[in-house]
N, CA, C and O of each residue as an XYZ file, in Angstrom:
456
protein
N     -12.015     15.645     -9.923
C     -12.287     14.275     -9.286
C     -10.975     13.700     -8.763
O      -9.922     13.871     -9.378
N     -11.049     12.999     -7.592
C      -9.858     12.438     -7.151
C     -10.159     10.906     -7.401
O     -11.248     10.370     -7.198
N      -9.127     10.350     -7.827
C      -8.946      8.922     -8.116
C      -7.731      8.322     -7.631
O      -6.696      8.926     -7.913
N      -7.630      7.175     -6.907
C      -6.569      6.365     -6.501
C      -6.927      5.016     -7.098
O      -7.957      4.426     -6.771
N      -6.085      4.553     -7.953
C      -6.298      3.418     -8.645
C      -5.155      2.455     -8.327
O      -4.025      2.888     -8.554
N      -5.260      1.293     -7.866
C      -4.581      0.107     -7.521
C      -4.539     -1.028     -8.367
O      -5.527     -1.412     -8.993
N      -3.472     -1.558     -8.407
C      -3.238     -2.733     -9.066
C      -2.154     -3.657     -8.617
O      -1.219     -3.198     -7.961
N      -2.215     -5.084     -8.960
C      -1.136     -5.932     -8.413
C      -1.584     -7.041     -7.603
O      -0.974     -8.109     -7.631
N      -2.692     -6.850     -6.821
C      -3.293     -7.808     -6.114
C      -3.418     -9.253     -6.706
O      -3.641     -9.374     -7.910
N      -3.274    -10.402     -5.865
C      -3.427    -11.642     -6.613
C      -3.220    -12.649     -5.625
O      -2.965    -12.278     -4.479
N      -3.301    -14.076     -5.935
C      -3.303    -15.004     -5.236
C      -1.971    -15.645     -5.387
O      -1.611    -16.046     -6.494
N      -1.065    -15.789     -4.115
C       0.330    -16.246     -4.356
C       0.586    -17.323     -3.093
O       0.032    -17.264     -1.995
N       1.595    -18.348     -3.542
C       1.918    -19.083     -2.388
C       2.680    -18.442     -1.244
O       3.158    -17.316     -1.385
N       2.809    -19.140     -0.095
C       3.692    -18.588      0.886
C       5.015    -18.563      0.435
O       5.409    -19.405     -0.372
N       5.794    -17.618      0.905
C       6.987    -17.326      0.352
C       7.165    -16.708     -0.991
O       8.288    -16.503     -1.451
N       6.202    -16.446     -1.545
C       6.290    -15.526     -2.782
C       6.323    -14.127     -2.617
O       6.372    -13.578     -1.516
N       6.291    -13.423     -3.934
C       6.324    -12.051     -3.916
C       5.343    -11.165     -4.623
O       4.881    -11.797     -5.573
N       4.914    -10.139     -4.558
C       4.100     -9.369     -5.320
C       4.487     -7.893     -5.168
O       5.103     -7.427     -4.209
N       4.039     -7.209     -6.252
C       4.262     -5.618     -6.204
C       2.953     -5.103     -6.735
O       2.303     -5.358     -7.749
N       2.746     -4.113     -5.490
C       1.601     -3.411     -5.698
C       1.792     -2.070     -6.114
O       2.722     -1.399     -5.666
N       0.871     -1.572     -7.047
C       1.003     -0.161     -7.632
C      -0.215      0.841     -7.285
O      -1.302      0.325     -7.024
N      -0.112      2.005     -7.271
C      -1.161      2.824     -7.150
C      -0.673      4.123     -7.714
O       0.491      4.493     -7.559
N      -1.563      4.807     -8.364
C      -1.621      6.187     -9.132
C      -2.684      6.901     -8.482
O      -3.795      6.413     -8.278
N      -2.292      8.194     -8.121
C      -3.472      9.273     -7.606
C      -3.493     10.225     -8.666
O      -2.470     10.503     -9.291
N      -4.792     10.827     -8.944
C      -5.196     11.944     -9.702
C      -6.049     12.725     -9.052
O      -6.718     12.226     -8.147
N      -6.189     14.087     -9.384
C      -7.180     14.910     -8.935
C      -6.641     15.512     -7.738
O      -7.434     16.258     -7.165
N      -5.469     15.380     -7.194
C      -5.179     15.902     -5.904
C      -4.154     16.991     -6.065
O      -3.169     16.573     -6.672
N      -4.074     18.241     -5.717
C      -3.491     19.456     -5.827
C      -1.865     19.035     -5.388
O      -0.863     19.076     -6.103
N      -1.971     18.679     -4.165
C      -0.659     18.587     -3.646
C      -0.586     17.325     -2.444
O      -1.315     17.334     -1.452
N       0.330     16.356     -2.704
C       0.236     15.308     -1.829
C       1.554     15.377     -1.021
O       2.645     15.585     -1.552
N       1.366     15.184      0.325
C       2.130     15.274      1.358
C       2.756     13.918      1.592
O       3.983     13.847      1.664
N       1.968     12.783      1.721
C       2.225     11.574      2.439
C       1.475     10.356      1.516
O       0.251     10.445      1.418
N       2.061      9.378      0.931
C       1.192      8.361      0.485
C       1.603      6.922      1.343
O       2.716      6.788      1.854
N       0.649      5.988      1.411
C       0.803      4.873      2.210
C      -0.086      3.638      1.727
O      -0.948      3.643      0.848
N       0.307      2.668      2.458
C      -0.488      1.535      2.247
C      -1.181      1.151      3.496
O      -0.580      1.292      4.561
N      -2.256      0.732      3.477
C      -2.924     -0.109      4.591
C      -3.467     -1.413      4.335
O      -3.648     -1.636      3.138
N      -3.788     -2.375      5.159
C      -4.571     -3.668      4.676
C      -5.527     -3.920      5.894
O      -5.450     -3.320      6.966
N      -6.401     -4.852      5.592
C      -7.474     -5.327      6.439
C      -7.745     -6.723      6.096
O      -8.232     -7.169      5.057
N      -7.286     -7.432      7.307
C      -7.572     -8.952      7.080
C      -9.045     -9.254      7.682
O      -9.576     -8.466      8.465
N      -9.654    -10.430      7.266
C     -11.065    -10.589      7.632
C     -11.072    -10.501      9.213
O     -10.118    -10.855      9.906
N     -12.288     -9.974      9.713
C     -12.543     -9.774     11.150
C     -11.421     -8.981     11.946
O     -11.253     -9.222     13.141
N     -10.703     -8.094     11.323
C      -9.603     -7.331     11.940
C      -9.811     -5.959     11.449
O     -10.412     -5.782     10.389
N      -9.305     -4.866     12.221
C      -9.300     -3.491     11.784
C      -8.262     -3.334     10.737
O      -7.291     -4.057     10.514
N      -8.687     -2.146     10.079
C      -7.630     -1.815      9.073
C      -6.286     -1.336      9.837
O      -6.342     -0.626     10.840
N      -5.239     -1.729      9.346
C      -3.821     -1.382      9.858
C      -2.900     -0.677      8.937
O      -2.926     -0.960      7.740
N      -2.094      0.211      9.396
C      -1.140      0.696      8.616
C      -0.037     -0.353      8.343
O       0.422     -1.094      9.213
N       0.378     -0.338      6.921
C       1.408     -1.030      6.677
C       2.831     -0.341      6.430
O       3.895     -0.755      6.890
N       2.656      0.802      5.607
C       3.719      1.435      5.400
C       3.477      2.993      4.798
O       2.429      3.244      4.204
N       4.476      3.981      4.982
C       4.029      5.361      4.705
C       5.460      5.773      4.130
O       6.527      5.272      4.483
N       5.296      6.719      3.234
C       6.433      7.523      2.629
C       6.112      9.144      2.433
O       5.060      9.513      1.911
N       6.893      9.861      2.797
C       6.717     11.367      2.517
C       7.462     11.777      1.378
O       8.339     11.125      0.812
N       7.054     12.882      1.094
C       7.709     13.668     -0.354
C       9.170     13.648     -0.093
O       9.893     13.505     -1.079
N       9.758     13.776      1.151
C      11.186     13.608      1.364
C      11.907     12.218      1.147
O      13.122     12.030      1.194
N      11.040     11.395      0.929
C      11.468      9.852      1.141
C      11.701      9.146      2.457
O      12.267      8.058      2.561
N      11.185      9.905      3.510
C      11.096      9.098      4.791
C       9.910      8.078      4.809
O       8.764      8.250      4.394
N      10.491      6.924      5.419
C       9.380      5.837      5.490
C       9.332      5.254      6.702
O      10.318      5.261      7.440
N       8.140      4.664      7.052
C       7.854      4.071      8.284
C       6.977      2.669      7.972
O       5.984      2.674      7.244
N       7.445      1.602      8.565
C       6.897      0.406      8.425
C       6.103     -0.210      9.747
O       6.374      0.180     10.883
N       5.146     -1.161      9.490
C       4.515     -1.726     10.738
C       5.448     -3.013     10.861
O       5.959     -3.650      9.940
N       5.536     -3.224     12.187
C       6.655     -4.147     12.681
C       6.714     -5.485     11.862
O       7.832     -5.881     11.533
N       5.622     -6.208     11.509
C       5.654     -7.477     11.031
C       6.052     -7.449      9.511
O       6.276     -8.500      8.910
N       6.126     -6.330      8.960
C       6.553     -6.400      7.599
C       8.017     -5.790      7.261
O       8.446     -5.692      6.111
N       8.689     -5.413      8.368
C       9.963     -4.838      8.280
C      10.964     -5.884      7.796
O      11.024     -6.978      8.358
N      11.688     -5.598      6.849
C      12.571     -6.389      6.146
C      12.025     -7.329      5.124
O      12.778     -8.087      4.512
N      10.663     -7.302      4.909
C      10.131     -7.933      3.856
C       9.273     -7.020      2.866
O       8.974     -7.404      1.735
N       8.961     -5.977      3.303
C       8.244     -5.095      2.349
C       8.881     -3.800      2.102
O       9.474     -3.264      3.038
N       8.826     -3.173      0.837
C       9.508     -1.946      0.751
C       8.682     -1.022      0.027
O       8.355     -1.406     -1.096
N       8.245      0.152      0.411
C       7.532      1.145     -0.195
C       8.398      2.294     -0.889
O       9.439      2.704     -0.375
N       7.937      2.738     -1.987
C       8.614      3.576     -2.860
C       7.724      4.422     -3.542
O       6.574      4.052     -3.780
N       8.197      5.652     -3.918
C       7.193      6.586     -4.542
C       7.877      7.403     -5.773
O       9.064      7.726     -5.758
N       6.957      7.708     -6.872
C       7.575      8.538     -7.980
C       6.732      9.877     -7.859
O       5.549      9.936     -8.194
N       7.428     10.912     -7.366
C       6.816     12.176     -7.098
C       5.997     12.676     -8.185
O       4.816     13.006     -8.072
N       6.818     12.719     -9.438
C       6.271     13.412    -10.446
C       5.046     12.785    -11.176
O       4.303     13.431    -11.915
N       4.912     11.438    -10.888
C       3.839     10.728    -11.485
C       2.780     10.290    -10.345
O       1.889      9.504    -10.665
N       2.846     10.726     -9.169
C       1.941     10.731     -8.132
C       1.716      9.192     -8.055
O       0.561      8.773     -8.117
N       2.706      8.373     -7.930
C       2.448      6.998     -7.883
C       3.339      6.401     -6.618
O       4.389      6.937     -6.264
N       2.834      5.327     -6.037
C       3.428      4.637     -5.071
C       3.463      3.257     -4.949
O       2.340      2.760     -5.045
N       4.447      2.391     -4.753
C       4.651      1.070     -4.943
C       4.851      0.438     -3.640
O       5.505      1.031     -2.782
N       4.313     -0.787     -3.405
C       4.805     -1.603     -2.287
C       5.454     -3.059     -2.877
O       4.697     -3.819     -3.480
N       6.537     -3.334     -2.730
C       7.176     -4.401     -3.164
C       7.209     -5.389     -1.828
O       7.824     -5.081     -0.807
N       6.524     -6.512     -1.972
C       6.415     -7.558     -0.951
C       7.106     -8.868     -1.176
O       6.866     -9.479     -2.217
N       7.928     -9.346     -0.307
C       8.699    -10.621     -0.473
C       8.563    -11.351      0.886
O       8.437    -10.819      1.989
N       8.613    -12.677      0.596
C       8.439    -13.580      1.818
C       7.124    -13.628      2.451
O       6.897    -13.778      3.652
N       6.268    -13.478      1.480
C       4.861    -13.451      1.742
C       4.333    -14.602      2.805
O       4.650    -15.783      2.667
N       3.524    -14.145      3.840
C       3.007    -15.351      4.669
C       1.421    -15.166      4.661
O       0.895    -14.093      4.367
N       0.650    -16.413      5.043
C      -0.502    -16.508      5.085
C      -1.322    -15.315      5.718
O      -2.294    -14.742      5.226
N      -0.760    -15.102      6.807
C      -1.166    -13.818      7.797
C      -1.140    -12.491      7.194
O      -1.740    -11.533      7.683
N      -0.396    -12.436      6.058
C      -0.555    -11.141      5.205
C      -1.678    -11.036      4.548
O      -1.909     -9.873      4.217
N      -2.654    -11.979      4.155
C      -3.833    -12.044      3.594
C      -4.703    -11.012      3.906
O      -4.877    -10.832      5.111
N      -5.350    -10.218      3.066
C      -6.162     -9.050      3.314
C      -6.576     -8.166      2.144
O      -6.174     -8.465      1.019
N      -7.305     -7.161      2.317
C      -7.400     -6.226      1.268
C      -6.561     -5.103      1.504
O      -6.597     -4.508      2.582
N      -5.702     -4.723      0.442
C      -4.760     -3.609      0.577
C      -5.207     -2.238      0.018
O      -5.674     -2.108     -1.113
N      -5.065     -1.431      0.717
C      -5.543     -0.023      0.387
C      -4.588      1.116      0.106
O      -3.799      1.369      1.017
N      -4.527      1.756     -0.853
C      -3.485      2.810     -1.002
C      -4.172      4.048     -0.557
O      -5.359      4.213     -0.837
N      -3.504      4.923      0.114
C      -4.006      6.159      0.543
C      -3.278      7.483      0.177
O      -2.223      7.267     -0.420
N      -3.543      8.703      0.364
C      -2.699      9.949      0.182
C      -3.404     11.060      0.951
O      -4.622     11.218      1.034
N      -2.442     11.809      1.502
C      -2.833     12.819      2.560
C      -2.329     14.083      1.960
O      -1.201     14.152      1.473
N      -3.238     15.180      1.996
C      -2.726     16.365      1.125
C      -2.502     17.492      2.162
O      -2.267     18.643      1.795
N      -2.586     17.104      3.583
C      -2.490     18.234      4.636
C      -3.687     18.580      5.302
O      -3.704     19.132      6.402
N      -4.870     18.207      4.533
C      -6.221     18.184      5.138
C      -7.215     17.100      5.186
O      -8.008     16.869      6.098
N      -7.044     16.385      3.933
C      -7.864     15.205      3.720
C      -7.208     14.054      3.372
O      -6.114     14.087      2.808
N      -7.807     12.985      3.672
C      -6.929     11.548      3.317
C      -8.073     10.988      2.331
O      -9.285     11.052      2.534
N      -7.408     10.413      1.197
C      -8.207      9.975      0.251
C      -7.664      8.483      0.117
O      -6.482      8.202      0.319
N      -8.658      7.532     -0.250
C      -8.470      6.044     -0.491
C      -8.787      5.529     -1.667
O      -9.703      5.940     -2.379
N      -7.824      4.333     -1.993
C      -8.372      3.585     -3.235
C      -9.322      2.594     -2.692
O      -9.643      2.376     -1.523
N      -9.718      2.020     -3.838
C     -10.713      0.938     -3.778
C     -10.557     -0.365     -3.078
O     -11.445     -1.127     -2.695
N      -9.067     -0.498     -2.965
C      -8.531     -1.731     -2.339
C      -8.107     -3.077     -3.321
O      -8.698     -3.253     -4.387
N      -7.303     -3.770     -2.977
C      -6.901     -4.898     -3.998
C      -6.431     -6.013     -3.086
O      -5.578     -5.886     -2.207
N      -7.110     -7.160     -3.409
C      -7.258     -8.272     -2.551
C      -5.827     -9.011     -2.871
O      -5.434     -9.175     -4.026
N      -5.103     -9.433     -1.727
C      -3.968    -10.254     -1.550
C      -4.148    -11.312     -0.789
O      -4.351    -11.142      0.413
N      -4.107    -12.569     -1.326
C      -4.328    -13.872     -0.798
C      -2.877    -14.715     -0.866
O      -2.174    -14.900     -1.859
N      -2.687    -15.108      0.343
C      -1.352    -15.787      0.530
C      -1.850    -17.305      0.965
O      -2.514    -17.374      2.000
N      -1.640    -18.225      0.417
C      -1.994    -19.845      0.401
C      -0.963    -20.539      1.162
O       0.188    -20.153      0.960
N      -1.145    -21.504      2.012
C      -0.203    -22.308      2.772
C       0.453    -23.380      1.778
O       1.290    -24.180      2.198
């Protein structure tokens, strides 16, 4: 059974910080892990990805504010978020890619108040 379990979503004030965590199980070999988000009425968008070698990519609006990191031995990925803005509000999803299939977590709600 494949499971991606997320934690860390919360309600915060603008300018605050949150750290999201995700652990994957039941996947034989993970090549890439990442975070996506979906705001109300908008399409799901990529936030950040990280490869096994540590190469990262970020969506333009989060560069300089968010940091993605990974612990390979534990199949875990983190997203450290600073200087949060109301427009960051949405459901954040963890995902993992094994070279053939993409797996998704259940999502965790991040709400940033003005």
